[in-house]
C-alpha positions in Angstrom: -25.1 9.8 -12.6 -21.5 9.9 -11.4 -19.5 13.1 -11.8 -16.1 11.8 -10.6 -14.3 9.5 -8.2 -11.6 10.5 -5.8 -9.1 8.3 -3.9 -9.5 8.4 -0.1 -6.6 9.2 2.1 -6.4 5.7 3.4 -4.0 2.8 2.7 -4.5 0.5 -0.2 -5.2 -3.1 0.9 -3.8 -6.2 -0.7 -5.7 -9.5 -0.4 -3.1 -12.3 -0.9 -5.8 -15.0 -1.2 -7.7 -13.1 -3.9 -4.6 -11.6 -5.5 -6.3 -8.3 -5.6 -5.6 -4.8 -4.3 -8.4 -2.5 -3.0 -8.1 1.3 -3.1 -10.7 3.1 -0.9 -12.4 5.8 -3.0 -15.3 8.1 -2.9 -17.9 8.1 -5.7 -19.3 11.6 -6.3 -22.7 11.9 -8.0 -23.9 15.0 -9.9 -26.8 15.5 -7.6 -24.4 16.1 -4.7 -24.4 12.7 -3.0 -21.0 11.0 -2.3 -20.6 7.4 -1.2 -17.6 5.2 -0.3 -16.5 2.4 -2.6 -13.4 0.3 -3.3 -11.5 0.3 -6.6 -10.4 -3.4 -7.0 -7.3 -4.1 -9.1 -5.7 -7.3 -10.2 -1.9 -7.6 -10.1 -1.5 -6.5 -13.8 -3.7 -3.5 -13.3 -1.8 -2.6 -10.1 1.5 -2.7 -11.9 0.2 -0.7 -14.9 -1.1 2.1 -12.6 2.1 2.1 -10.6 4.1 2.7 -13.7 1.6 5.4 -15.0 1.6 7.2 -11.6 5.4 7.0 -11.5 5.6 8.7 -14.9 3.0 11.4 -13.8 5.0 12.1 -10.7 8.2 12.5 -12.8 6.5 14.9 -15.2 5.2 16.9 -12.3 8.7 17.1 -10.8 10.2 18.1 -14.1 7.6 20.8 -14.6 8.2 22.2 -11.1 12.0 22.3 -11.7 11.5 24.1 -15.0 9.3 26.8 -13.4 10.9 30.2 -12.6 11.1 30.8 -8.9 
C-alpha cells in the first residue's frame, strides 16, 4: 500500500509529440520501500496544477509576511 508520493528534485519533461508533461516522483510504500515513477499530465492538468501551485505559493508568502519577526 502507498503511504505518499514526493516530487523528485529533477526537471519536469515535456513531450511535444505526446502533448504530455512528466514529473519525476518517488512513490513511498507503507512497508518502507520507495520506487521512482513519473507523474504524467496532459496540458489541461498541467495548467490547473500551475494555477493551484501559484495560489499556494502566494498564500505561503502572505503568511510569512504576516508573521511577527
